[in-house]
TIFI-911335 format. One line per field, with one value per residue: x, y, z of N, C-alpha, C, O in turn; residue number from 1; residue in one letter. Coordinates in steps of 0.2 Angstrom, whole numbers, plus 5000, padded with zeros to 4 digits. Example, Ala and Ser with C-alpha at 12.3 -4.5 7.8 and 13.67 -1.06 7.14 Angstrom:
n_px <- (5066,5064);
n_py <- (4972,4989);
n_pz <- (5039,5035);
ca_px <- (5062,5068);
ca_py <- (4978,4995);
ca_pz <- (5039,5036);
c_px <- (5066,5064);
c_py <- (4984,5000);
c_pz <- (5039,5039);
o_px <- (5071,5067);
o_py <- (4983,5006);
o_pz <- (5042,5040);
i <- (1,2);
aa <- (A,S);
***
This chain:
n_px <- (5209,5200,5206,5196,5179,5165,5157,5142,5127,5119,5105,5093,5092,5079,5069,5061,5047,5053,5049,5041,5052,5060,5052,5051,5064,5071,5078,5072,5060,5057,5061,5051,5040,5043,5040,5028,5020,5027,5019,5006,5004,5006,4995,4985,4988,4986,4973,4967,4971,4965,4954,4960,4970,4964,4965,4973,4987,4996,5009,5007,5013,5011,5011,5001,4996,4986,4983,4996,5008,5004,5004,5003,4994,4986,4972,4966,4953,4948,4935,4931,4923,4920,4930,4935,4945,4945,4951,4965,4966,4961,4971,4982,4977,4979,4991,4995,4989,4997,5010,5006,5002,5015,5022,5014,5019,5032,5033,5026,5036,5047,5043,5040,5054,5061,5054,5059,5074,5073,5068,5079,5089,5083,5082,5098,5103,5096,5102,5116,5116,5112,5123,5133,5127,5123,5128,5143,5146,5141,5150,5162,5161,5159,5171,5179,5177,5180,5193,5195,5192,5201,5213,5210,5213,5203,5199,5204,5219,5215,5200,5201,5205,5195,5187,5193,5191,5179,5173,5182,5175,5162,5166,5170,5158,5150,5158,5155,5140,5140,5148,5137,5128,5132,5131,5119,5114,5121,5113,5101);
n_py <- (4872,4877,4885,4892,4896,4882,4881,4889,4880,4872,4874,4877,4870,4860,4860,4852,4850,4857,4863,4853,4844,4854,4854,4842,4838,4850,4856,4864,4863,4850,4850,4858,4851,4840,4847,4852,4839,4834,4843,4840,4828,4831,4839,4829,4822,4831,4832,4819,4818,4828,4827,4818,4823,4828,4818,4810,4803,4795,4790,4788,4793,4795,4802,4802,4806,4799,4789,4783,4777,4778,4769,4767,4769,4783,4790,4803,4813,4825,4835,4844,4858,4868,4870,4860,4857,4864,4875,4871,4863,4871,4879,4871,4869,4881,4883,4871,4876,4887,4881,4874,4884,4891,4880,4881,4893,4892,4881,4890,4900,4893,4888,4900,4905,4896,4898,4911,4909,4900,4910,4920,4910,4907,4919,4923,4914,4917,4930,4927,4920,4928,4935,4928,4923,4935,4947,4946,4941,4951,4962,4957,4956,4971,4975,4968,4976,4989,4987,4984,4997,5004,5000,5003,5017,5025,5029,5031,5029,5029,5028,5015,5010,5013,5005,4992,4992,4992,4980,4972,4975,4969,4956,4953,4956,4946,4935,4940,4938,4924,4920,4924,4917,4903,4905,4907,4895,4887,4893,4889);
n_pz <- (5143,5129,5114,5107,5107,5104,5090,5084,5085,5068,5067,5079,5094,5098,5113,5123,5136,5147,5158,5165,5166,5176,5187,5193,5194,5202,5217,5226,5224,5228,5243,5246,5244,5252,5265,5264,5265,5278,5286,5283,5288,5302,5304,5302,5314,5324,5322,5326,5339,5348,5356,5365,5372,5385,5393,5407,5412,5427,5440,5456,5471,5484,5501,5516,5532,5541,5532,5526,5516,5498,5483,5466,5451,5443,5434,5426,5420,5410,5407,5392,5391,5385,5376,5362,5354,5342,5340,5340,5328,5319,5319,5316,5302,5294,5295,5287,5276,5273,5271,5258,5249,5249,5243,5231,5224,5223,5215,5203,5203,5199,5186,5180,5180,5171,5159,5156,5156,5146,5135,5134,5130,5117,5111,5113,5104,5092,5090,5088,5077,5067,5068,5064,5052,5043,5047,5048,5036,5028,5032,5028,5014,5013,5016,5007,4995,4997,4999,4985,4979,4985,4981,4966,4969,4973,4987,5002,5012,5026,5026,5023,5034,5044,5040,5040,5055,5058,5054,5062,5072,5071,5070,5083,5090,5084,5092,5105,5105,5103,5115,5124,5120,5123,5138,5140,5136,5146,5159,5156);
ca_px <- (5204,5202,5208,5190,5172,5163,5153,5136,5123,5116,5098,5091,5091,5072,5071,5054,5046,5059,5046,5041,5061,5062,5047,5053,5072,5074,5079,5068,5052,5056,5060,5043,5033,5043,5039,5021,5020,5026,5014,5000,5004,5006,4988,4982,4989,4982,4966,4966,4973,4962,4951,4963,4972,4959,4966,4979,4990,5002,5011,5006,5017,5009,5011,4997,4998,4981,4983,5001,5011,5000,5007,4999,4994,4981,4970,4963,4950,4945,4928,4930,4915,4920,4937,4933,4951,4944,4956,4971,4965,4961,4980,4986,4975,4980,4999,4995,4988,5002,5014,5003,5003,5022,5023,5012,5023,5039,5031,5024,5042,5051,5040,5045,5063,5062,5052,5064,5078,5072,5068,5086,5093,5081,5085,5104,5104,5094,5106,5122,5114,5110,5130,5136,5123,5122,5133,5150,5148,5141,5155,5167,5160,5161,5178,5182,5174,5182,5200,5196,5192,5208,5218,5209,5214,5196,5197,5209,5221,5210,5194,5204,5208,5190,5184,5195,5189,5172,5175,5184,5171,5158,5168,5170,5151,5149,5160,5152,5135,5141,5148,5131,5123,5133,5131,5113,5113,5122,5110,5095);
ca_py <- (4877,4876,4890,4894,4894,4880,4885,4889,4875,4874,4874,4880,4863,4859,4857,4851,4848,4859,4865,4846,4843,4856,4853,4835,4838,4856,4854,4869,4860,4844,4852,4861,4845,4836,4851,4851,4833,4834,4848,4838,4822,4835,4839,4822,4820,4835,4830,4814,4820,4833,4824,4812,4829,4829,4812,4812,4797,4796,4787,4790,4790,4801,4799,4806,4805,4795,4784,4781,4779,4775,4769,4766,4775,4787,4792,4808,4814,4830,4835,4849,4861,4875,4867,4855,4857,4866,4882,4867,4859,4878,4883,4867,4868,4887,4882,4870,4879,4891,4878,4872,4890,4892,4876,4882,4900,4890,4879,4896,4904,4890,4889,4908,4906,4890,4901,4917,4906,4897,4914,4922,4906,4906,4926,4923,4911,4921,4936,4925,4916,4933,4939,4921,4922,4940,4952,4946,4939,4958,4967,4955,4959,4977,4975,4966,4980,4993,4986,4986,5004,5007,4997,5009,5024,5029,5028,5034,5023,5031,5026,5008,5008,5014,5000,4986,4993,4991,4973,4968,4976,4965,4949,4954,4957,4939,4933,4941,4936,4916,4919,4924,4909,4896,4906,4905,4888,4884,4894,4884);
ca_pz <- (5141,5123,5110,5105,5107,5100,5084,5085,5080,5062,5070,5086,5097,5100,5120,5125,5142,5152,5164,5168,5170,5182,5191,5193,5197,5206,5224,5230,5223,5230,5249,5249,5243,5259,5271,5265,5268,5285,5289,5281,5293,5308,5304,5304,5321,5328,5321,5330,5347,5349,5362,5370,5378,5391,5397,5411,5416,5429,5443,5461,5477,5491,5508,5521,5539,5542,5526,5524,5507,5492,5477,5461,5445,5443,5427,5426,5414,5409,5403,5388,5391,5378,5371,5359,5349,5337,5339,5339,5323,5314,5318,5310,5295,5293,5294,5281,5269,5271,5266,5253,5246,5248,5236,5224,5223,5222,5207,5201,5201,5195,5179,5177,5178,5167,5152,5156,5154,5139,5131,5135,5126,5111,5110,5111,5098,5086,5089,5087,5072,5065,5066,5060,5045,5040,5049,5047,5029,5025,5033,5025,5007,5010,5017,5000,4991,5001,4997,4977,4979,4987,4976,4961,4972,4974,4993,5005,5019,5033,5025,5023,5041,5048,5037,5045,5063,5057,5051,5067,5077,5068,5072,5090,5092,5084,5096,5111,5106,5102,5122,5127,5118,5127,5144,5140,5137,5152,5162,5155);
c_px <- (5205,5203,5202,5184,5170,5157,5146,5131,5120,5109,5099,5090,5083,5072,5063,5054,5051,5055,5044,5047,5061,5056,5050,5060,5073,5073,5074,5061,5051,5057,5053,5039,5035,5040,5030,5017,5020,5021,5006,4998,5004,4998,4984,4982,4987,4974,4963,4968,4969,4958,4955,4968,4970,4961,4972,4982,4997,5003,5010,5010,5016,5008,5005,4997,4993,4982,4989,5004,5005,5004,5003,4999,4988,4979,4965,4960,4947,4941,4929,4924,4915,4927,4936,4939,4951,4949,4964,4971,4964,4969,4983,4983,4979,4987,5000,4995,4993,5008,5013,5004,5010,5025,5021,5017,5028,5037,5032,5033,5047,5049,5042,5051,5064,5060,5057,5071,5078,5073,5075,5090,5090,5084,5094,5106,5102,5100,5114,5121,5114,5118,5133,5134,5124,5127,5140,5151,5147,5147,5162,5167,5161,5167,5182,5181,5178,5190,5201,5195,5198,5213,5217,5210,5207,5196,5204,5213,5217,5203,5195,5203,5200,5186,5185,5192,5183,5170,5177,5179,5164,5159,5169,5163,5149,5152,5158,5144,5135,5143,5140,5126,5125,5132,5123,5111,5115,5118,5104,5097);
c_py <- (4876,4885,4895,4893,4889,4883,4882,4884,4878,4877,4875,4873,4864,4856,4857,4849,4851,4860,4858,4844,4846,4854,4846,4835,4844,4854,4859,4866,4854,4845,4855,4855,4842,4840,4851,4845,4833,4838,4843,4831,4826,4836,4835,4821,4825,4835,4825,4813,4825,4833,4821,4818,4831,4824,4813,4805,4797,4792,4789,4787,4795,4798,4805,4802,4798,4789,4781,4782,4775,4775,4765,4770,4779,4789,4798,4811,4821,4832,4842,4852,4866,4872,4860,4853,4858,4871,4877,4865,4866,4879,4878,4868,4875,4885,4875,4871,4884,4886,4876,4878,4892,4887,4877,4889,4897,4886,4886,4899,4900,4890,4896,4909,4901,4895,4907,4914,4905,4903,4918,4917,4907,4914,4926,4918,4915,4926,4933,4922,4923,4936,4935,4922,4928,4948,4952,4945,4947,4962,4964,4957,4967,4978,4973,4973,4988,4994,4986,4993,5008,5005,5002,5016,5027,5031,5029,5029,5024,5028,5016,5005,5008,5008,4993,4987,4990,4984,4970,4969,4972,4957,4949,4953,4949,4935,4933,4939,4928,4915,4920,4918,4905,4899,4906,4898,4885,4886,4890,4878);
c_pz <- (5134,5119,5108,5106,5102,5095,5085,5080,5074,5064,5077,5089,5101,5109,5122,5133,5147,5157,5169,5172,5175,5188,5195,5198,5201,5212,5229,5231,5229,5239,5249,5248,5251,5265,5271,5267,5274,5288,5289,5287,5301,5308,5305,5311,5325,5327,5326,5337,5349,5355,5368,5374,5383,5395,5400,5414,5419,5435,5450,5466,5480,5496,5512,5526,5542,5538,5525,5517,5504,5487,5472,5455,5446,5436,5429,5420,5416,5406,5399,5388,5384,5374,5367,5354,5343,5335,5337,5331,5316,5313,5315,5303,5292,5292,5289,5275,5268,5268,5261,5247,5245,5243,5230,5221,5221,5215,5202,5197,5198,5188,5176,5176,5172,5160,5151,5153,5147,5134,5130,5130,5120,5107,5108,5104,5092,5085,5086,5081,5067,5063,5061,5053,5040,5041,5046,5040,5025,5027,5029,5016,5007,5012,5009,4995,4992,4999,4988,4976,4980,4983,4967,4963,4972,4981,4996,5011,5024,5033,5025,5030,5044,5046,5040,5053,5063,5057,5058,5073,5076,5071,5080,5093,5089,5090,5104,5111,5106,5111,5126,5126,5122,5136,5145,5141,5145,5158,5163,5158);
o_px <- (5211,5200,5202,5183,5172,5153,5144,5131,5119,5108,5104,5087,5081,5075,5060,5059,5054,5057,5046,5047,5063,5058,5050,5062,5078,5068,5071,5057,5047,5054,5049,5034,5031,5038,5026,5012,5015,5018,5002,4993,5001,4995,4979,4977,4985,4970,4958,4966,4972,4958,4954,4970,4973,4960,4977,4979,5002,4998,5013,5011,5020,5005,5006,4998,4995,4980,4989,5002,5003,5007,4999,5004,4983,4983,4961,4963,4945,4942,4928,4919,4911,4927,4937,4938,4954,4951,4969,4977,4967,4971,4986,4987,4981,4990,5005,4998,4994,5011,5018,5006,5012,5029,5023,5018,5030,5041,5037,5034,5051,5054,5045,5054,5067,5065,5060,5073,5082,5078,5077,5094,5095,5087,5096,5110,5107,5103,5118,5126,5116,5119,5134,5138,5126,5128,5142,5156,5151,5149,5166,5172,5165,5169,5186,5186,5179,5193,5207,5198,5201,5218,5221,5208,5207,5192,5209,5209,5215,5200,5191,5202,5198,5182,5180,5191,5182,5165,5174,5178,5160,5154,5169,5162,5146,5148,5158,5141,5131,5141,5138,5122,5121,5131,5121,5106,5111,5117,5102,5092);
o_py <- (4875,4890,4901,4886,4890,4888,4877,4884,4884,4883,4874,4869,4868,4851,4862,4846,4847,4859,4857,4842,4842,4851,4847,4833,4843,4851,4857,4866,4853,4841,4852,4854,4840,4837,4851,4845,4831,4835,4843,4830,4822,4835,4836,4820,4823,4837,4825,4808,4827,4837,4821,4817,4836,4824,4816,4802,4797,4789,4795,4781,4800,4793,4811,4796,4793,4784,4775,4786,4769,4781,4761,4774,4776,4790,4798,4812,4822,4832,4847,4850,4866,4873,4854,4849,4855,4871,4879,4865,4865,4880,4879,4869,4874,4888,4873,4869,4885,4888,4874,4876,4894,4889,4875,4888,4899,4887,4887,4900,4902,4891,4897,4912,4903,4896,4908,4916,4907,4903,4920,4919,4908,4915,4929,4921,4916,4927,4937,4920,4921,4939,4937,4923,4928,4952,4957,4946,4949,4965,4968,4959,4969,4983,4977,4974,4991,4999,4988,4995,5012,5008,5004,5021,5033,5035,5029,5025,5019,5026,5012,4999,5003,5005,4989,4982,4985,4981,4964,4965,4972,4953,4943,4949,4946,4932,4929,4937,4925,4910,4915,4916,4902,4894,4904,4897,4882,4881,4887,4874);
o_pz <- (5132,5122,5108,5106,5097,5097,5087,5074,5074,5063,5080,5085,5106,5110,5122,5136,5151,5162,5175,5178,5180,5193,5201,5203,5204,5214,5234,5235,5234,5243,5253,5252,5255,5270,5276,5271,5277,5293,5293,5291,5305,5314,5309,5314,5331,5331,5329,5340,5354,5359,5374,5380,5386,5401,5397,5418,5416,5436,5451,5467,5480,5497,5511,5526,5545,5541,5524,5513,5505,5485,5475,5454,5449,5432,5433,5415,5421,5400,5403,5385,5380,5367,5371,5349,5339,5330,5334,5328,5311,5307,5310,5298,5286,5286,5286,5271,5262,5263,5258,5242,5239,5240,5225,5215,5215,5210,5199,5191,5194,5184,5171,5171,5168,5157,5145,5148,5143,5130,5125,5126,5116,5102,5103,5100,5089,5080,5084,5078,5061,5058,5056,5048,5034,5037,5043,5037,5021,5022,5026,5014,5002,5008,5007,4991,4987,4998,4985,4971,4977,4983,4964,4959,4970,4982,4992,5013,5027,5038,5027,5031,5047,5050,5043,5055,5066,5060,5060,5077,5081,5072,5083,5097,5094,5094,5108,5117,5109,5113,5130,5129,5125,5140,5151,5145,5149,5161,5168,5158);
i <- (1,2,3,4,5,6,7,8,9,10,11,12,13,14,15,16,17,18,19,20,21,22,23,24,25,26,27,28,29,30,31,32,33,34,35,36,37,38,39,40,41,42,43,44,45,46,47,48,49,50,51,52,53,54,55,56,57,58,59,60,61,62,63,64,65,66,67,68,69,70,71,72,73,74,75,76,77,78,79,80,81,82,83,84,85,86,87,88,89,90,91,92,93,94,95,96,97,98,99,100,101,102,103,104,105,106,107,108,109,110,111,112,113,114,115,116,117,118,119,120,121,122,123,124,125,126,127,128,129,130,131,132,133,134,135,136,137,138,139,140,141,142,143,144,145,146,147,148,149,150,151,152,153,154,155,156,157,158,159,160,161,162,163,164,165,166,167,168,169,170,171,172,173,174,175,176,177,178,179,180,181,182,183,184,185,186,187,188);
aa <- (M,P,D,R,L,P,D,L,P,K,D,R,P,Q,L,S,D,L,E,T,F,A,M,Q,N,R,L,D,I,Q,A,A,K,C,R,T,Q,S,V,A,S,S,L,G,L,S,K,A,T,R,F,I,N,A,L,G,V,G,Y,V,D,S,F,E,T,D,K,G,H,E,H,G,Y,E,I,S,V,E,I,P,I,F,D,W,G,S,A,K,V,A,R,A,E,A,I,Y,M,Q,S,A,N,R,L,A,Q,T,A,I,D,T,R,S,E,V,R,E,S,Y,S,A,Y,V,T,S,Y,D,V,A,K,H,Y,R,D,E,V,V,P,L,R,K,T,I,S,D,E,M,L,L,R,Y,N,G,M,L,T,S,V,F,E,L,L,A,D,S,R,D,Q,I,S,A,V,N,G,Y,I,D,A,L,K,D,Y,W,L,A,E,T,D,L);
***
């Protein structure tokens, strides 16, 4: 493990096409696409076989006392009077639409998560930069001035210690902001 965190970059790194990258590389999106494609293929199969289900083919080996053994194949055709397979096709279409809507919801959630992570990344960078560029140098200047006032016997030791505590608190705040930035970058 390194002794300290890496320094904050001078400028915020520009990350473009994060949503596109996430849409192409996230496993949940790819799994939802595969599920939708398999449901679509089963929908096509349901549409193609809805009339064939009335056809029956089988082997016959029957025995009747007056005819003896009969061997052969038998084909039976059912004539659908009321059922043209529309209920089966409607069910398959409903399942397909459900799968397509799940895919769309997964894509929407992915885009939202990417935007949320990027927003946290930008915010944590801005906070860490504010600490680095403004808060810590200002606390250092205040501490130097307080030390000069102490040397001139204008302040007490307790005020000098309180100022040192405030300066340490500012440095600790910067370290926490830097840690939050690197965690946000990792999450992104």
